[in-house]
MDAnalysis code that builds the backbone (N, CA, C; Angstrom):
import MDAnalysis as mda
import numpy as np

u = mda.Universe.empty(147, n_residues=49, atom_resindex=np.repeat(np.arange(49), 3), trajectory=True)
u.add_TopologyAttr("name", ["N", "CA", "C"] * 49)
u.add_TopologyAttr("resid", np.arange(1, 50))
u.add_TopologyAttr("resname", ["UNK", "UNK", "UNK", "UNK", "UNK", "UNK", "UNK", "UNK", "UNK", "UNK", "UNK", "UNK", "UNK", "UNK", "UNK", "UNK", "UNK", "UNK", "UNK", "UNK", "UNK", "UNK", "UNK", "UNK", "UNK", "UNK", "UNK", "UNK", "UNK", "UNK", "UNK", "UNK", "UNK", "UNK", "UNK", "UNK", "UNK", "UNK", "UNK", "UNK", "UNK", "UNK", "UNK", "UNK", "UNK", "UNK", "UNK", "UNK", "UNK"])
u.atoms.positions = np.array([
    [33.065, 10.444, -7.725],
    [31.639, 10.493, -7.874],
    [31.101, 8.871, -7.970],
    [31.058, 8.653, -8.965],
    [30.399, 6.876, -8.429],
    [30.837, 5.931, -7.576],
    [32.025, 6.210, -6.505],
    [31.984, 5.686, -5.658],
    [31.669, 6.179, -4.029],
    [30.905, 7.672, -4.347],
    [30.408, 8.089, -2.952],
    [28.957, 8.154, -3.421],
    [28.582, 8.009, -4.468],
    [27.155, 7.664, -4.504],
    [26.319, 5.705, -3.829],
    [27.469, 5.115, -4.317],
    [27.679, 3.993, -3.579],
    [27.844, 3.806, -2.291],
    [28.287, 4.565, -2.079],
    [28.745, 5.119, -0.514],
    [27.070, 4.598, 0.735],
    [26.714, 5.858, -0.325],
    [25.523, 6.726, 0.363],
    [24.056, 5.712, 0.071],
    [24.260, 4.619, -1.181],
    [23.565, 3.877, -1.505],
    [23.544, 2.463, -0.091],
    [24.866, 2.347, 0.373],
    [25.312, 1.038, 1.188],
    [25.078, 1.688, 2.417],
    [24.839, 2.973, 2.741],
    [24.974, 3.728, 4.368],
    [23.303, 3.062, 4.810],
    [24.123, 2.388, 5.330],
    [22.209, 1.475, 6.380],
    [21.675, 2.309, 7.118],
    [21.705, 3.273, 7.777],
    [20.705, 4.236, 8.558],
    [19.975, 5.583, 7.878],
    [20.557, 5.435, 6.038],
    [19.441, 6.606, 5.042],
    [19.088, 5.275, 4.885],
    [19.071, 3.533, 4.266],
    [18.516, 3.095, 3.652],
    [17.147, 3.155, 4.673],
    [18.057, 3.215, 6.375],
    [16.506, 2.978, 7.224],
    [15.564, 4.290, 6.932],
    [15.803, 5.040, 7.113],
    [15.408, 6.281, 6.836],
    [14.516, 6.699, 5.949],
    [15.256, 6.194, 4.473],
    [14.691, 6.034, 3.483],
    [13.229, 5.315, 3.649],
    [13.151, 4.522, 3.637],
    [12.240, 3.348, 3.983],
    [11.101, 3.711, 4.920],
    [11.058, 4.379, 6.246],
    [10.360, 4.800, 7.489],
    [9.901, 6.034, 6.479],
    [10.430, 6.693, 5.915],
    [10.044, 8.226, 5.071],
    [8.870, 7.206, 4.013],
    [9.225, 5.969, 3.707],
    [8.351, 6.061, 1.895],
    [6.674, 4.795, 2.853],
    [7.341, 4.429, 3.705],
    [5.993, 3.504, 4.215],
    [5.440, 4.491, 4.877],
    [6.043, 5.273, 5.513],
    [4.689, 6.740, 6.494],
    [4.079, 7.294, 5.493],
    [5.120, 7.753, 4.166],
    [3.764, 8.299, 3.535],
    [2.489, 7.256, 3.243],
    [3.545, 6.196, 2.115],
    [2.517, 5.517, 2.312],
    [1.346, 4.741, 3.447],
    [1.188, 4.594, 4.634],
    [0.124, 4.489, 5.523],
    [-0.689, 6.114, 6.040],
    [0.051, 6.953, 5.464],
    [-0.294, 8.866, 5.274],
    [-1.978, 8.883, 4.201],
    [-1.054, 7.900, 2.628],
    [-2.015, 8.320, 2.675],
    [-3.319, 7.042, 2.484],
    [-3.158, 6.038, 3.028],
    [-4.232, 5.123, 2.569],
    [-5.082, 5.444, 4.195],
    [-4.534, 6.110, 5.169],
    [-5.542, 6.648, 5.927],
    [-6.488, 8.085, 5.314],
    [-5.744, 9.008, 4.382],
    [-6.094, 10.008, 3.245],
    [-7.666, 9.416, 2.833],
    [-6.994, 8.419, 1.772],
    [-7.931, 7.562, 1.724],
    [-9.162, 7.188, 1.880],
    [-9.329, 6.554, 3.647],
    [-9.888, 5.977, 4.262],
    [-10.950, 7.165, 4.332],
    [-10.537, 8.201, 4.640],
    [-11.654, 9.230, 4.961],
    [-13.036, 9.037, 4.117],
    [-13.249, 8.221, 2.937],
    [-13.524, 8.608, 2.122],
    [-14.213, 7.077, 1.534],
    [-14.019, 6.517, 2.897],
    [-15.335, 5.612, 3.290],
    [-16.810, 5.510, 2.959],
    [-16.929, 6.380, 3.310],
    [-18.444, 7.019, 4.103],
    [-18.655, 7.704, 3.006],
    [-20.085, 8.280, 2.555],
    [-20.472, 9.320, 2.105],
    [-20.301, 10.494, 2.758],
    [-20.559, 10.440, 3.883],
    [-20.231, 12.242, 5.127],
    [-19.348, 11.979, 5.081],
    [-17.835, 11.036, 4.759],
    [-16.926, 11.686, 4.991],
    [-16.028, 12.755, 4.287],
    [-16.451, 12.996, 3.514],
    [-15.413, 14.061, 3.020],
    [-16.252, 14.723, 1.540],
    [-15.711, 15.774, 0.877],
    [-16.447, 16.146, -0.418],
    [-15.456, 15.726, -1.416],
    [-16.995, 14.939, -2.207],
    [-16.768, 13.486, -2.883],
    [-17.178, 14.701, -4.311],
    [-16.529, 13.962, -5.391],
    [-17.135, 14.875, -6.468],
    [-19.105, 13.758, -6.812],
    [-18.950, 13.059, -6.516],
    [-20.264, 12.532, -6.891],
    [-20.918, 12.971, -6.105],
    [-20.883, 13.491, -4.743],
    [-21.550, 13.236, -4.202],
    [-23.069, 14.893, -4.253],
    [-22.603, 16.010, -5.506],
    [-23.888, 16.550, -5.809],
    [-24.684, 16.678, -6.686],
    [-24.318, 14.588, -7.148],
    [-25.213, 14.232, -8.234],
    [-26.604, 13.726, -7.831],
])
């Protein structure tokens, strides 16, 4: 069991796919947060006060 887990961690293609998904998620989250930059960018909790 331990050697199988170590083989998975040492697989270069799985590392590449994992890092790609991780950084893609970060970029998508930053784009989503950038959407709220201006006050007309979306529904924000303080727009109605």
